[in-house]
N, C-alpha and C positions, 0 to 999 in steps of 0.2 A: 301918913296913910300907907297901908300895905298894898302892894300891887300883887295881883294874882295872875297865874298862868295856868291854863288847863294842862294837867300832867298826864299821868298814866291811868289806865282803866283797870279795875279789879275784875278778876275771874275767880269766883268762889268754887272751890273743889274739895273733894274728899282726900286726895293724895296729891300734894303739890309736885313731887318729883315725877310721878306718872303723867300728870297733866302737862307738866313742862315739856316732857319728851314728846307728847302728842302734838302740842302746839308748835314745837320746834320742827317736827316733821311736816306739819301742815304749812308752815311759813317758809320751809326750805332752809332752816337754820341748823347748825350743829346742836346735837343734844347737850344740854348743860350738865355740869357735874352735879351729882346728888347733893342736896342741901339738908343739913340736920335740923334747921329751923322750919317755921311754918310757911315761909314765903320763897318763891322762885321769881326772879325778875327777868323778863325777856324784853330787851330793848328792840324797838322797831324803827324809830326815826327821831332825830333831834332830841335824844335823851328821854323820849316818851316810850311807853311800851305797855306790856301786860304785867300786872302784879298778880301772880298766881298764888292764891292764899288758901291754906287749909283751915283757917279760922280758929286754930287751937288756942290762940291768945285773945280772942274776942269774946265778949259776953254774948249770950244768945240774942239773936236779932240785930246785932251790930255788924252790918255787912256794907262797907262803903261801896258806892257805885263807881266813883272816880276820885282822883286826887287833884286838888288845887295846890300848885307850888307857890311858895313865897320866899322872899329873902329876909323877912322880919316876922318871925312866928308870933312874938308877943303883940305886935301891932295887928297882925291878922286875927289873933284871938279876940282882941278888943273890938275889932271891926265886926267880926261875926256875931259876937254877943250883943253889940249895940244895934245890930240889924234884926235881932230877935232869933238868931240861931241858938238852938238848945244844945249845949255840950253833952255828948253821950259817952265820950271817952276823953278824960282830961288830958291836958298837956303833958307829954312825956318827952324828955330830952336827954341826950348824951353828947359826946364830942362829935359824933358822926351825923346825927339826925335829930330833929325835933318834930313832933306831930301831935295832932288832936283830931277827934272826929266830932262832927256836929250834925244835927238834924235840921233840915230846912222846914219852912211852914207846911209843906206837903208831905213831910215824913221821910224824905230822901236822906240817906246817910252819905256824908261827904267827908273825906280826909283832907286836912290841910297839912302840908309838909314843908319843912325847910331842910334842904341837904346842906351839911356843913363841910363835907369832904368829898 
C-alpha cells in the first residue's frame, strides 16, 4: 500500500517568474533565478512549499490544488484508481520525478508525485 504525505500547494499564475519574485518578497526570501520552464518552486518548510505554475503544460481546466507525495508512484496510482479517482493527467516519469493528476469525487484536481533525486 502506498503511503501519502501532504506536499506542496499550487499557485496558478500567468507569469511564474514574476509571481515567484512577488512571493519571495512577501515571504522575506531571496528572489529566485528566472526559470525557463513553467514552474518555480519555493520551499517554505520541511521540503514543502509553493509550486508556482503558469500551466503552459497543463490541459485546460487541469489545475491541481495541492500535491500528495509518495515513495511508490505505481502503488499510489493503483490506490487512487481503486478508490474511484479519475486520472486526468496520466503517469509521467523520468529519472528525477514521477507524477500524475487525478480528480476526486467532488471534482478537485490533485497531483501525486514521487521525487527520485
